[in-house]
C-alpha positions as MATLAB code, in Angstrom:
seq = 'MGTHISGHRWQLPVALGAVGVLLCAATACSGATSSSGSSRQFTYWSMWKEGEPQQKVLALAVTDFEKQTGIKVKVQWQGRNNLQKLVPALNTNNVPDLVDGPYVKLVPALVATQQSLGLTSAFDTEVDGSTAGKLIPAKYLKTIDIDDAAGRPWMVPYSITSDAVWYDAAAHPELRRDPPRTWDEFIALLDRIKKDGRTPLAADGDVTGYNAAFMSTLIVRNLGPGGLKKVASDRTGKAWLDPAVLDAAKKVEQLVRGGYLIDGYKASKWPAEQQKWANGKAELMFNGSWLPTESATYAAKGFAYAAFPFPVTAAGHSSMRADFVGFAVPKKADDAKDAQRFAAFLLGKKYQDAMGRQAKVIPVRADAATSPEMADVKKALDQADSFHQQNDGVAFPGYNEKLFWAKDDELFFGKISAEEFVHQMQGAQATYWKDQPQ';
ca = [
      80.167   74.330  114.321;
      82.840   74.994  116.950;
      86.113   76.537  115.656;
      85.983   75.121  112.160;
      87.516   77.997  110.124;
      89.330   76.707  107.005;
      88.577   75.107  103.731;
      84.994   73.932  103.427;
      83.596   76.630  105.537;
      88.457   75.030  106.162;
      91.807   77.538  115.467;
      94.482   83.261  133.156;
      93.191   86.672  133.694;
      95.703   89.327  134.767;
      94.996   92.837  135.861;
      93.980   95.031  132.950;
      94.368   98.387  134.343;
      97.961   98.871  133.077;
      97.011   97.636  129.730;
      94.385  100.312  129.485;
      96.486  103.042  130.703;
      99.324  102.111  128.223;
      96.817  101.995  125.340;
      95.189  105.107  126.098;
      98.633  106.887  126.483;
      99.694  105.693  123.229;
      96.513  106.769  121.436;
      95.444  109.702  123.485;
      92.259  108.335  124.817;
      89.802  111.278  125.239;
      86.559  109.987  126.197;
      83.860  109.795  123.514;
      84.925  112.655  121.088;
      85.078  111.320  117.570;
      87.250  112.750  114.809;
      84.115  113.541  113.108;
      82.635  115.127  116.100;
      79.996  112.422  116.899;
      79.870  109.815  119.600;
      82.731  107.356  118.892;
      81.739  103.987  117.738;
      82.706  101.397  115.158;
      81.410   98.535  113.541;
      82.882   94.972  113.641;
      81.592   91.875  111.677;
      82.907   89.029  113.507;
      83.588   85.397  112.115;
      82.511   83.997  115.327;
      79.037   83.132  116.489;
      77.495   83.718  119.958;
      78.426   80.961  122.382;
      81.620   79.781  120.653;
      84.797   79.874  122.865;
      86.511   82.619  120.786;
      83.363   84.696  120.725;
      83.164   84.731  124.504;
      86.676   85.981  124.697;
      86.164   88.675  122.202;
      83.038   89.736  123.952;
      84.865   90.169  127.063;
      87.428   92.336  125.209;
      84.655   94.281  123.858;
      83.124   94.926  127.096;
      86.564   96.017  128.714;
      87.492   98.118  125.726;
      84.113  100.043  125.914;
      84.557  100.645  129.607;
      88.125  101.793  129.249;
      87.839  104.033  126.180;
      84.142  105.097  126.114;
      84.194  103.861  122.453;
      81.099  101.664  121.468;
      81.872   98.645  119.471;
      78.791   97.654  117.432;
      79.388   93.764  116.973;
      77.653   91.587  114.489;
      78.297   87.934  115.318;
      78.045   86.858  111.825;
      79.880   83.549  111.761;
      82.179   82.075  109.014;
      80.312   83.833  106.172;
      81.170   87.315  107.353;
      83.587   87.723  104.548;
      81.281   86.465  101.980;
      78.870   89.209  103.084;
      81.752   91.713  103.040;
      82.722   91.315   99.376;
      79.404   92.707   98.076;
      79.179   95.275  100.704;
      82.455   96.817   99.710;
      80.541   98.312   96.680;
      78.084  100.119   98.988;
      78.234  102.562  101.895;
      77.479   99.593  104.305;
      80.962   98.696  105.130;
      82.186   97.536  108.434;
      85.076   99.226  110.183;
      86.576   95.966  111.422;
      86.415   92.228  110.183;
      88.311   89.148  111.176;
      89.002   85.795  109.546;
      91.825   83.390  108.617;
      94.677   84.745  106.327;
      93.680   82.431  103.564;
      90.119   84.016  103.288;
      91.184   87.639  104.109;
      93.505   87.645  101.177;
      90.993   87.004   98.329;
      88.341   89.254  100.012;
      90.378   92.331  100.731;
      93.928   92.085   99.940;
      93.888   90.835   96.350;
      91.340   93.642   95.415;
      93.500   96.217   97.171;
      90.551   97.291   99.476;
      92.472   96.559  102.788;
      93.947   99.420  104.997;
      97.520   99.630  106.202;
      97.424   99.059  109.895;
     100.578  100.607  111.026;
      98.654  102.646  113.620;
      97.576   99.257  115.237;
     101.106   97.701  115.129;
     102.489  100.883  116.780;
      99.885  100.860  119.689;
     101.372  100.223  122.892;
     100.095   96.932  124.778;
     101.671   95.631  127.951;
     104.742   97.750  127.667;
     105.568   96.898  124.107;
     104.078   97.747  120.847;
     101.468   95.417  119.219;
     103.717   94.676  116.437;
     106.593   93.410  118.547;
     104.207   91.074  120.283;
     103.686   88.962  116.894;
     106.683   86.576  116.593;
     109.040   87.492  113.856;
     109.573   83.879  112.921;
     106.112   83.592  111.556;
     106.279   86.816  109.703;
     109.138   85.336  107.565;
     106.575   82.932  106.068;
     103.169   84.732  106.458;
     103.351   87.846  104.270;
     100.959   90.400  105.832;
     102.459   93.536  104.158;
     100.603   95.402  101.471;
     101.987   96.781   98.344;
     103.156   99.746  100.224;
     104.932   97.713  102.884;
     102.577   98.442  105.557;
     100.772   95.425  107.573;
      97.144   94.871  106.487;
      96.480   92.315  109.185;
      96.624   92.157  113.102;
      96.764   88.430  113.926;
      95.383   87.380  117.287;
      95.793   83.611  116.903;
      97.593   80.829  114.948;
      96.209   77.697  113.455;
      98.325   74.786  112.696;
      97.510   71.075  111.961;
      98.836   67.786  113.130;
      97.863   63.968  113.132;
      95.660   63.603  116.157;
      95.076   60.697  118.332;
      93.859   59.748  121.788;
      96.783   59.222  124.027;
      94.742   57.365  126.557;
      94.452   54.711  123.787;
      97.818   55.079  122.254;
     100.293   55.921  124.943;
     102.940   54.565  122.802;
     102.596   57.177  120.152;
     103.301   59.770  122.732;
     106.724   58.094  123.515;
     107.585   57.314  119.897;
     105.498   58.891  117.161;
     106.072   58.252  113.539;
     108.519   60.807  112.054;
     108.854   59.656  108.480;
     106.409   58.517  105.787;
     107.468   55.005  106.040;
     107.188   54.986  109.641;
     103.785   56.482  109.457;
     102.627   53.795  106.808;
     104.065   51.029  108.963;
     101.656   52.589  111.935;
      98.686   52.526  109.633;
      99.498   48.842  108.698;
      99.649   47.799  112.309;
      96.470   49.377  113.155;
      94.879   47.877  110.081;
      96.286   44.302  111.104;
      94.755   44.736  114.525;
      91.261   45.050  112.848;
      90.887   48.732  113.569;
      90.387   51.789  111.248;
      93.630   53.706  110.784;
      92.346   57.095  109.356;
      89.211   59.150  109.691;
      88.309   61.880  107.046;
      85.184   63.810  106.475;
      85.183   63.572  102.657;
      82.838   66.638  102.120;
      85.319   69.018  103.471;
      87.412   69.550  100.285;
      89.967   71.655  102.032;
      90.728   68.782  104.424;
      91.026   66.243  101.678;
      93.470   68.516   99.909;
      95.627   69.027  102.994;
      97.194   65.771  102.430;
      98.396   66.595   98.983;
      99.479   70.180   99.682;
     101.552   69.129  102.844;
     103.116   66.276  100.823;
     104.167   68.699   98.153;
     105.707   70.967  100.842;
     107.355   68.001  102.274;
     108.982   67.250   98.829;
     109.682   70.830   97.756;
     109.880   72.773  100.992;
     108.029   75.754  102.035;
     106.927   77.829   99.071;
     107.096   74.729   96.629;
     103.370   74.321   96.276;
     102.943   78.178   95.644;
     105.656   78.189   92.951;
     103.769   75.108   91.193;
     100.463   76.696   91.334;
     102.039   79.984   90.019;
     103.291   78.340   86.856;
     101.124   79.758   84.102;
     101.872   76.718   81.930;
     100.914   74.295   84.663;
     103.971   72.124   83.723;
     105.362   72.329   87.108;
     102.690   69.780   88.118;
     104.757   67.208   86.065;
     107.798   67.537   88.490;
     108.564   64.072   89.838;
     108.520   65.460   93.271;
     104.847   66.422   92.913;
     103.990   63.157   91.324;
     105.574   61.306   94.197;
     103.342   63.501   96.541;
     100.347   62.474   94.547;
     101.368   58.659   94.689;
     101.491   58.926   98.487;
      97.896   60.236   98.544;
      96.996   57.457   96.097;
      98.698   55.040   98.513;
      96.555   56.091  101.459;
      93.341   55.693   99.175;
      94.264   52.322   97.704;
      95.897   50.864  100.836;
      92.439   50.985  102.551;
      93.599   53.242  105.384;
      90.644   55.496  105.210;
      87.484   54.974  107.166;
      84.517   53.306  105.422;
      82.148   55.918  104.062;
      84.457   58.919  104.040;
      83.649   59.638  100.350;
      79.860   60.122  101.089;
      80.255   61.466  104.683;
      78.937   64.737  105.875;
      81.011   66.707  108.376;
      81.336   66.178  111.296;
      80.253   62.436  111.087;
      83.674   60.903  110.637;
      85.107   63.341  113.029;
      82.610   62.219  115.477;
      83.582   58.523  114.879;
      87.264   59.401  115.464;
      86.424   61.182  118.724;
      84.705   58.055  119.778;
      87.487   55.640  119.056;
      86.122   54.318  115.780;
      89.277   55.407  113.966;
      92.585   55.877  115.447;
      94.140   58.835  113.798;
      92.904   62.166  112.133;
      94.942   64.687  110.056;
      93.252   68.001  110.831;
      93.720   71.513  112.169;
      94.398   72.708  115.687;
      90.906   73.486  116.190;
      89.837   69.947  116.236;
      89.972   69.515  120.220;
      87.621   72.368  120.735;
      85.519   71.297  117.847;
      85.122   67.713  118.913;
      85.116   68.123  122.705;
      81.282   68.047  123.304;
      80.997   64.314  121.820;
      84.441   62.866  122.437;
      84.472   59.633  124.553;
      84.938   59.891  128.057;
      88.569   60.149  129.081;
      89.775   60.996  125.551;
      93.096   62.555  125.834;
      94.103   64.781  122.897;
      97.509   64.348  121.599;
      99.145   64.983  118.323;
     102.501   64.567  116.354;
     103.699   66.567  113.121;
     102.720   65.438  109.744;
     105.608   62.854  108.708;
     108.443   63.935  106.598;
     109.267   62.354  103.335;
     112.770   61.381  101.895;
     113.322   64.943  100.825;
     113.711   65.856  104.613;
     111.680   69.127  104.689;
     109.922   69.370  108.131;
     108.153   72.680  108.446;
     105.261   73.175  110.603;
     102.086   74.656  109.254;
     101.357   78.322  110.693;
      98.472   80.567  109.748;
      97.125   83.690  111.287;
      93.501   84.350  112.388;
      93.106   88.121  112.813;
      91.762   91.532  112.057;
      91.635   93.609  108.821;
      90.231   96.964  108.193;
      88.498   97.854  104.855;
      89.718  101.092  103.197;
      86.298  102.462  103.149;
      85.984  102.083  106.962;
      84.395  105.191  108.587;
      86.392  104.836  111.921;
      89.462  102.872  111.024;
      91.393  104.645  113.744;
      89.418  103.001  116.699;
      89.023   99.862  114.866;
      92.847   99.548  114.831;
      92.921  100.287  118.621;
      90.677   97.428  119.272;
      92.658   95.172  117.097;
      95.775   95.988  119.162;
      93.746   95.693  122.470;
      93.122   91.954  121.791;
      96.960   91.295  121.951;
      96.819   92.189  125.762;
      97.945   89.207  127.793;
      94.621   88.867  129.554;
      92.903   88.140  126.162;
      95.600   86.056  124.716;
      95.785   83.974  127.906;
      91.925   83.517  127.551;
      92.326   82.598  124.003;
      94.649   79.748  124.958;
      93.087   78.424  128.194;
      89.322   79.081  127.618;
      89.089   79.064  123.619;
      91.777   76.388  123.401;
      93.391   77.882  120.384;
      97.082   78.884  120.041;
      97.412   82.621  120.907;
      99.672   84.710  118.693;
     101.739   85.834  121.783;
     104.592   83.488  122.496;
     104.139   84.230  126.160;
     100.421   83.429  126.308;
      99.077   80.303  128.050;
      97.805   77.432  126.131;
      95.726   74.608  127.028;
      96.883   70.915  127.615;
      95.039   69.899  124.367;
      97.257   72.307  122.392;
     100.600   71.096  124.163;
     101.967   68.750  121.469;
     101.108   71.436  118.716;
     102.518   74.374  120.620;
     105.748   72.343  121.348;
     106.173   71.549  117.617;
     105.755   75.019  116.644;
     108.118   76.422  119.226;
     110.805   73.676  117.960;
     110.194   74.152  114.380;
     112.899   76.037  112.185;
     110.681   76.718  109.290;
     107.061   77.139  108.630;
     104.355   76.979  105.672;
     100.875   78.131  105.456;
      97.643   76.280  104.658;
      97.722   75.516  100.963;
     101.303   76.856  101.239;
      99.923   80.277  101.088;
      97.924   79.700   97.583;
      95.050   82.116   97.683;
      94.481   82.920   94.030;
      90.742   83.832   93.411;
      89.016   80.637   92.880;
      91.999   78.552   92.464;
      91.554   76.126   95.417;
      87.874   75.561   95.574;
      87.385   75.419   91.767;
      90.567   73.865   90.622;
      93.013   72.387   92.982;
      90.633   71.067   95.811;
      88.012   69.872   93.178;
      90.682   67.781   91.135;
      92.274   66.520   94.313;
      88.948   65.081   95.380;
      88.967   62.889   92.392;
      92.223   61.573   93.490;
      91.267   61.265   97.146;
      88.018   59.363   96.344;
      89.937   57.068   94.084;
      88.462   58.004   90.857;
      91.619   59.000   89.053;
      95.264   57.799   89.612;
      98.328   60.046   90.748;
      99.464   60.219   87.086;
      96.041   61.281   85.806;
      95.850   63.868   88.535;
      99.160   65.670   87.774;
      98.538   65.561   84.002;
      94.887   66.955   84.604;
      96.072   69.523   86.906;
      98.666   70.688   84.455;
      96.053   71.440   81.738;
      93.479   72.833   84.217;
      95.916   75.220   85.632;
      97.157   76.372   82.179;
      93.464   77.132   81.325;
      92.910   78.945   84.947;
      95.867   81.428   84.311;
      94.951   82.085   80.753;
      91.437   83.165   81.817;
      92.923   85.444   84.551;
      93.278   89.260   84.097;
      96.781   90.138   83.004;
];
């Protein structure tokens, strides 16, 4: 399934000798002697499947790590259900030492249940003449909270996911010169495309997280970063009745009732509409930074991936989405120390460059290489002065899947109006919080 990581299921080489020396110097590499006295090894349940671009980079890092440290990495390439398998395993003795995943899935699986380990050791590990923690841009940490209750980082990110409105620059060179920046300009573009007899927007309607991305981003555009999370945290649900929230819902309704979305999106099965977009049967697609890698195998010949940021509304908030994909260590891990060493190891420039050039995702290191497909998104991230997360960081247990995304689908499919949506969200959210443990 490519690099599709969020929501429904939903982001070159340099000499490594110095990295290994620095890493070993910082953590006292001593061959294969374990703290428990046995041969050193740890278990890693990966979110990637064999053959995926990210998996290939991680497999390279595993091989190099084992050669340099003598520590065996027992990898299970489980795919996107690795955290689903982790949750029940936490009540057993079969707990991996290392897992990875997107922030929005690691929080409910490990952090909300206080079963994640503080990773200070990983952050303090020396990598490329610095410490791993210093290689993570501080600007993202202002928005993405990866500190546990004790103030220790619980995650070591290795890549960043973002989103944008994607298009084929070969078909639309004018958008590269002058992309729409405001909502009104965006709607005007959709109208021009529609007038020309073409389909403005593709959407895979069965991916509820993708559908809700329009609503969540518009609320953030109206209220600023943290605005949606504040709305979702209101135990009375009345925050959904804020005029700024209703305005966001009306803009989603505008897309639906304006006939801008591709025919059949309501009954589509991913990646059917994504494939149509990549073959020129729709002009634009609002999607994550993983889209180029995910659609590359079936894109039309000569397709030139390009993107522009989601348009701003009259409120003027222009933050870029930025989320982490990275490692976490369960508290019950048998070999947390070596697991943390490997997590830091992947921040070496060799692997960060490979993430950018080969896997074509956005590496977490600011100095790492990126692919041409990611150039527009990387530029927008570099120029942004504020950031927000997927769903604005809302990751309350069951909230997105069972409440927000489900109700948003009714609006996105034209079953209810904007007014009905906000009032129904108000009541459903009040019930949600009433049912949550105090």
